[in-house]
Steps between C-alpha positions, in 0.01 A plus 500: 500500500207721588150543363405836354130563564462716192453490126676837456749495215709777656528319835603180321755696295649653817541160667640350178757779466598465868556124460224395740349159430123502533175354380225748410157411642240779474307561821123482509426810707208741467718811500212746460315354802813525715559858382139586587551365854807724532340807342639742759845343536812666359597368154820334629297303755258388228788391277648296787162343579458398135854356483437303821163372377656374177789331680267334751249387237769309311694378805191327643490275195877445504600383850869543568556744217621856540262724305567855383197725454524849358269782404506864392260787548483842344367805681453844346367788709397251770295287261603136445499354150473137391590352165282653229184306421495605134690712252256787562562463875877505435461829313297641793778401740766662284299823466463509880874434552606773254721761667467340845717307742440125483598300808580136427501265799653155447499233767621145544439229760638154564274229640567149615208280596240728647727774631660811360875480557597838354345810343625822347360801314675770299377793302596709200390856435444561130424836340267444206553757226213683335343245264309612193197307379687419178797360697266289714331358190833425326641352820204268553505400133857379552470357852151352521426230615836451675439792740158361593692274741688794654395718788576855389445408133871485420792269445805703601722261304311594182364831368321558831816683604375783276221575750739645756713810558673355807508190719622470859540141616683190388433331168382176656228672701387669179499162324266366771704331773758625754758252372806586711316446832345182352847367418616580854202312646571202274860495627371512858271204420794303355363499145788709368865487609613762751 
């Protein structure tokens, strides 16, 4: 069994569906402070740093446990976006995304004790369609507050799929964790059968 350093429902659902036994323990990490320190770093590097920080934060309180940390970042036109701080902020994000390419970077890291044993990042390129103000309002009426927990202001497994014209990248990356590489790392660590 592993520890998932996350409270993300989609990450838990992925591990559940894949048959991975885990305990979910949210990490106490100041994500915004870490992002500020890495202001000039590429988004994939920031996503990996956040995943590592989460895994390490939980593993230090759980000696001997293998801890999986994961994080996702959205970048549009070179600007990084966090989870929306309010419904009005979510609408601002969606208006900015409208008609543009959204890059979603998802990363995962495994920690044991005080060391990172494995890390991986993947990305998806998502073409956001032109979004009208009326669509944005209707969308947020249906999806708020659930999307307040989602970078990119969408749940692809729900009506968030309506935001996009096309998506390049695997479904797990879009859901917030590069699951296939994670499963390979768990096999390498002896958690899952080879």
